[in-house]
ZAMARGU-4260 file (C-alpha; in steps of 0.2 Angstrom, whole numbers, plus 5000, padded with zeros to 4 digits):
<rodrens>
0) 5236/5401/5950 | 5232/5396/5932 | 5232/5414/5927 | 5249/5416/5935 | 5257/5401/5927
5) 5250/5406/5910 | 5257/5423/5912 | 5274/5417/5917 | 5274/5405/5902 | 5269/5418/5890
10) 5283/5430/5896 | 5296/5416/5896 | 5291/5412/5877 | 5292/5430/5872 | 5309/5433/5881
15) 5316/5417/5873 | 5310/5424/5856 | 5319/5441/5858 | 5337/5437/5853 | 5348/5452/5854
20) 5352/5460/5838 | 5370/5454/5833 | 5380/5467/5823 | 5385/5457/5807 | 5404/5457/5804
25) 5411/5470/5792 | 5418/5460/5777 | 5418/5474/5764 | 5437/5470/5759 | 5445/5480/5745
30) 5445/5472/5728 | 5464/5472/5728 | 5479/5475/5739 | 5487/5492/5740 | 5504/5489/5733
35) 5513/5480/5718 | 5503/5467/5709 | 5511/5450/5709 | 5516/5440/5694 | 5501/5428/5694
40) 5489/5419/5706 | 5495/5403/5715 | 5485/5387/5714 | 5479/5379/5730 | 5492/5365/5728
45) 5506/5378/5727 | 5500/5387/5743 | 5498/5371/5752 | 5516/5367/5749 | 5523/5384/5746
50) 5541/5379/5751 | 5543/5369/5735 | 5543/5386/5725 | 5560/5390/5732 | 5568/5374/5723
55) 5578/5370/5738 | 5580/5351/5741 | 5587/5354/5759 | 5572/5364/5764 | 5560/5352/5756
60) 5568/5338/5766 | 5567/5348/5782 | 5549/5352/5779 | 5545/5334/5776 | 5554/5329/5793
65) 5545/5343/5802 | 5528/5336/5797 | 5533/5318/5801 | 5543/5319/5817 | 5540/5337/5825
70) 5533/5336/5842 | 5521/5350/5837 | 5514/5339/5823 | 5512/5324/5834 | 5503/5335/5848
75) 5492/5342/5834 | 5487/5325/5829 | 5482/5321/5847 | 5473/5337/5849 | 5463/5333/5833
80) 5458/5316/5839 | 5453/5324/5855 | 5442/5337/5846 | 5435/5323/5835 | 5430/5312/5850
85) 5422/5328/5859 | 5412/5331/5843 | 5406/5313/5843 | 5402/5313/5861 | 5391/5329/5860
90) 5382/5323/5845 | 5379/5306/5853 | 5370/5314/5868 | 5357/5321/5856 | 5351/5303/5852
95) 5340/5292/5863 | 5348/5286/5879 | 5345/5270/5889 | 5353/5256/5898 | 5350/5238/5900
100) 5349/5234/5918 | 5348/5216/5926 | 5348/5209/5943 | 5349/5191/5949 | 5348/5184/5967
105) 5349/5166/5973 | 5343/5164/5991 | 5342/5148/6002 | 5331/5149/6017 | 5330/5136/6032
110) 5316/5133/6044 | 5323/5136/6062 | 5307/5133/6071 | 5303/5116/6080 | 5287/5107/6078
115) 5281/5117/6064 | 5264/5112/6058 | 5262/5124/6042 | 5255/5115/6027 | 5265/5128/6016
120) 5284/5124/6016 | 5294/5136/6026 | 5312/5138/6019 | 5319/5133/6002 | 5327/5140/5987
125) 5322/5157/5981 | 5328/5164/5964 | 5325/5181/5957 | 5330/5187/5939 | 5325/5203/5931
130) 5331/5212/5916 | 5324/5230/5910 | 5328/5241/5895 | 5321/5258/5898 | 5324/5272/5885
135) 5322/5291/5886 | 5319/5299/5869 | 5317/5318/5868 | 5306/5324/5855 | 5314/5338/5846
140) 5299/5350/5844 | 5310/5366/5845 | 5325/5361/5836 | 5336/5360/5851 | 5344/5343/5847
145) 5348/5348/5829 | 5355/5364/5835 | 5367/5355/5847 | 5373/5344/5834 | 5377/5359/5823
150) 5386/5367/5838 | 5397/5352/5840 | 5402/5352/5822 | 5406/5371/5823 | 5417/5368/5839
155) 5426/5354/5830 | 5429/5365/5815 | 5436/5378/5827 | 5448/5366/5835 | 5453/5360/5818
160) 5457/5376/5810 | 5467/5381/5826 | 5478/5365/5824 | 5480/5369/5805 | 5486/5386/5810
165) 5499/5378/5821 | 5505/5368/5807 | 5506/5382/5795 | 5516/5392/5808 | 5527/5377/5810
170) 5531/5376/5791 | 5535/5395/5791 | 5546/5394/5806 | 5556/5379/5799 | 5559/5389/5782
175) 5563/5405/5792 | 5576/5397/5803 | 5584/5388/5788 | 5586/5404/5778 | 5593/5413/5794
180) 5606/5399/5795 | 5610/5401/5777 | 5612/5420/5780 | 5624/5417/5795 | 5634/5405/5784
185) 5636/5419/5771 | 5641/5431/5785 | 5654/5418/5791 | 5661/5417/5774 | 5662/5435/5772
190) 5670/5437/5789 | 5683/5424/5784 | 5686/5433/5768 | 5689/5449/5778 | 5702/5439/5788
195) 5711/5434/5772 | 5711/5452/5765 | 5716/5459/5782 | 5730/5446/5784 | 5736/5451/5767
200) 5736/5470/5771 | 5745/5466/5787 | 5759/5457/5778 | 5761/5472/5765 | 5760/5485/5779
205) 5774/5475/5789 | 5785/5473/5774 | 5783/5491/5769 | 5788/5496/5787 | 5803/5485/5786
210) 5809/5493/5770 | 5805/5510/5777 | 5791/5514/5765 | 5778/5515/5777 | 5774/5518/5796
215) 5774/5504/5808 | 5757/5510/5815 | 5749/5505/5799 | 5753/5487/5803 | 5746/5489/5820
220) 5730/5497/5813 | 5727/5483/5801 | 5731/5470/5815 | 5717/5478/5825 | 5705/5476/5811
225) 5711/5458/5809 | 5707/5454/5827 | 5690/5461/5826 | 5686/5451/5810 | 5692/5435/5818
230) 5681/5438/5833 | 5666/5442/5822 | 5669/5425/5813 | 5670/5416/5829 | 5654/5424/5836
235) 5644/5421/5820 | 5649/5402/5821 | 5642/5401/5838 | 5626/5410/5832 | 5625/5397/5817
240) 5626/5382/5829 | 5612/5389/5840 | 5600/5392/5826 | 5605/5375/5818 | 5601/5366/5835
245) 5584/5376/5835 | 5580/5370/5818 | 5583/5352/5822 | 5572/5354/5837 | 5558/5361/5826
250) 5559/5346/5815 | 5559/5333/5828 | 5577/5329/5827 | 5584/5339/5841 | 5597/5327/5848
255) 5606/5323/5831 | 5622/5333/5827 | 5621/5349/5818 | 5633/5342/5805 | 5619/5333/5797
260) 5612/5350/5791 | 5618/5356/5774 | 5618/5375/5775 | 5627/5382/5760 | 5634/5400/5761
265) 5623/5407/5748 | 5604/5411/5745 | 5594/5410/5729 | 5582/5424/5724 | 5564/5422/5731
270) 5550/5416/5720 | 5541/5430/5711 | 5528/5440/5721 | 5512/5431/5720 | 5496/5440/5717
275) 5481/5437/5728 | 5463/5443/5731 | 5459/5450/5748 | 5443/5440/5748 | 5452/5424/5747
280) 5458/5426/5764 | 5441/5423/5771 | 5441/5405/5764 | 5460/5402/5765 | 5468/5408/5781
285) 5465/5395/5795 | 5464/5409/5809 | 5450/5418/5799 | 5441/5401/5797 | 5444/5397/5816
290) 5436/5414/5820 | 5421/5410/5808 | 5418/5393/5816 | 5419/5401/5833 | 5406/5414/5828
295) 5395/5400/5821 | 5397/5390/5837 | 5393/5406/5848 | 5378/5410/5838 | 5371/5392/5840
300) 5374/5392/5859 | 5365/5409/5859 | 5350/5401/5850 | 5351/5386/5861 | 5350/5397/5877
305) 5335/5406/5871 | 5326/5389/5867 | 5330/5382/5884 | 5315/5391/5891 | 5303/5380/5881
310) 5296/5364/5888 | 5305/5347/5885 | 5294/5332/5879 | 5301/5315/5882 | 5295/5298/5876
315) 5299/5284/5889 | 5297/5266/5881 | 5303/5251/5891 | 5305/5232/5890 | 5307/5220/5904
320) 5308/5202/5909 | 5306/5194/5926 | 5308/5176/5932 | 5304/5171/5950 | 5308/5154/5958
325) 5301/5150/5975 | 5295/5135/5986 | 5277/5130/5984 | 5266/5114/5986 | 5257/5103/5974
330) 5240/5097/5979 | 5235/5079/5975 | 5216/5076/5979 | 5209/5072/5990 | 5222/5078/6004
335) 5240/5076/5999 | 5251/5091/5998 | 5268/5088/5990 | 5282/5101/5991 | 5287/5108/5974
340) 5297/5123/5967 | 5286/5136/5958 | 5293/5146/5943 | 5285/5162/5937 | 5291/5170/5921
345) 5284/5187/5915 | 5288/5198/5900 | 5282/5216/5900 | 5283/5232/5889 | 5278/5250/5894
350) 5276/5266/5885 | 5276/5283/5894 | 5279/5301/5892 | 5286/5316/5902 | 5286/5334/5901
355) 5298/5347/5909 | 5293/5365/5910 | 5306/5376/5919 | 5294/5388/5927 | 5304/5394/5942
360) 5320/5394/5932 | 5313/5407/5919 | 5323/5422/5927 | 5339/5413/5927 | 5337/5407/5909
365) 5333/5424/5903 | 5348/5431/5911 | 5359/5417/5904 | 5352/5421/5887 | 5357/5439/5888
370) 5374/5434/5893 | 5374/5422/5877 | 5369/5437/5867 | 5384/5447/5873 | 5396/5433/5870
375) 5390/5431/5852 | 5392/5450/5849 | 5410/5448/5855 | 5413/5433/5844 | 5407/5444/5829
380) 5419/5458/5834 | 5433/5446/5835 | 5429/5439/5819 | 5429/5456/5811 | 5446/5460/5819
385) 5453/5444/5813 | 5448/5447/5795 | 5455/5465/5796 | 5472/5459/5804 | 5473/5445/5790
390) 5471/5459/5777 | 5484/5470/5784 | 5496/5456/5787 | 5494/5450/5768 | 5496/5467/5761
395) 5511/5472/5772 | 5519/5456/5767 | 5517/5459/5749 | 5524/5477/5750 | 5539/5471/5761
400) 5543/5458/5748 | 5542/5470/5734 | 5553/5482/5743 | 5566/5469/5748 | 5567/5464/5730
405) 5571/5481/5724 | 5584/5484/5738 | 5593/5468/5733 | 5593/5474/5715 | 5601/5491/5720
410) 5613/5483/5732 | 5619/5470/5719 | 5625/5484/5708 | 5633/5493/5723 | 5642/5478/5729
415) 5650/5475/5712 | 5656/5493/5711 | 5662/5494/5729 | 5672/5478/5727 | 5681/5485/5712
420) 5685/5500/5721 | 5692/5490/5736 | 5703/5479/5725 | 5710/5495/5716 | 5713/5503/5733
425) 5723/5488/5739 | 5733/5488/5723 | 5738/5507/5724 | 5742/5504/5742 | 5753/5490/5738
430) 5762/5500/5724 | 5764/5515/5736 | 5752/5526/5727 | 5740/5527/5742 | 5741/5527/5761
435) 5733/5513/5772 | 5718/5525/5776 | 5712/5525/5758 | 5714/5506/5757 | 5705/5502/5773
440) 5691/5515/5769 | 5688/5507/5752 | 5688/5490/5760 | 5676/5495/5774 | 5664/5502/5761
445) 5664/5485/5751 | 5662/5475/5767 | 5647/5486/5773 | 5639/5484/5755 | 5642/5466/5755
450) 5635/5463/5772 | 5619/5473/5768 | 5617/5463/5752 | 5618/5447/5761 | 5606/5453/5774
455) 5594/5460/5761 | 5594/5443/5751 | 5590/5433/5767 | 5577/5446/5772 | 5569/5445/5755
460) 5567/5426/5757 | 5560/5428/5774 | 5548/5441/5768 | 5542/5428/5754 | 5539/5416/5768
465) 5529/5429/5778 | 5519/5432/5762 | 5514/5414/5759 | 5509/5412/5776 | 5499/5428/5776
470) 5490/5422/5761 | 5485/5406/5770 | 5498/5394/5764 | 5506/5379/5773 | 5491/5368/5777
475) 5479/5356/5768 | 5466/5368/5762 | 5448/5362/5760 | 5434/5374/5756 | 5420/5372/5769
480) 5411/5383/5781 | 5415/5399/5772 | 5406/5415/5779 | 5400/5425/5764 | 5386/5436/5771
</rodrens>
């Protein structure tokens, strides 16, 4: 039996030491992004509050309201408190434990016999009071307790970075909805301008028909275009109201009237394209750091599972107090016995130790250790995928922003020229030099170019938002727990 126990113990220790080989994450990121280089690097403060780079007071106010009133922010604060409490609880479990226990009884007994001749009193008051303070203190010979504290901190970091990612998404969503609303306001203005132009063309067509200088069908054709423009304006106003309501809900002011929002029918150019280094994503993006903390926690749990096979040694100190009061007698020589209460008070201390060896649990613990190895491998793969996804998002955002800026520059020139052509065609139609088809065709070309320019300007702003978010902006960045190996 002694040989069997020794063999089992040796096999358990060898099995605990054989941690599965975890493939290290592939973090060989390129030195630069493929695509246009930005105007310059952004400081940490600029990325933390990237929306200030747009120089839009209304946007700044909406972001401030979102971080103050949004239900998402309040929920995030509660989740952070929960995570902090869970961390403290897990760490506290690794310290000595013990309770102070006390008991007190007060009992009155009566002699119900008759003619008792006992010399010792029967019946009386009995009082018992005890207090004990017993402590259990595990000796951390194998580093399990220190490892548990590290795991608790990593799990808190994982929860925190998840929350920070939620806040970064909130900032991006507020800005995105705001610029979409401004884009809709521009489209509404364009639709109303189209209504004004079509109304003028309709009057000219009707006047020419009355004078016999044009066909009556020209007025009907313009009237159809006018109806379509009015319907488009009405539809866009409904869309604008919906996105304004959505924006108010995002910032935590969902029941207030949409009229409190100032949404001008114009957009500014996006800030210059920022430059960035792909390696900065590892320390900047909250989702990458969340995956990093998850990998650290999984690695710690894996190590803890392998160490569970070793014995647990515990010190068991204790303190105690006891007080007993019971009936007794006092002897007065030569033959007198006087009833009297007797009190006994005792103080005690003890010291002990315990050891627990999971002999029969060895197969179960070894299988659980293998499962921990697999989970850690999955966490390493997930971390690698998160890094690669972050790199792809950042590069694509930079490329899209550069392309949008080029498209805006091209469309601006086209819009000016198509506007001139439309005005000239209307004048020629009014003078009788061209028919209605030429005027409407030129106007349609201008409307199409103008709509494309407005949409591309809004898209450039939205691409800028995606860029700042992809680079890890929008949260209170602090450099900690950065994986470099």
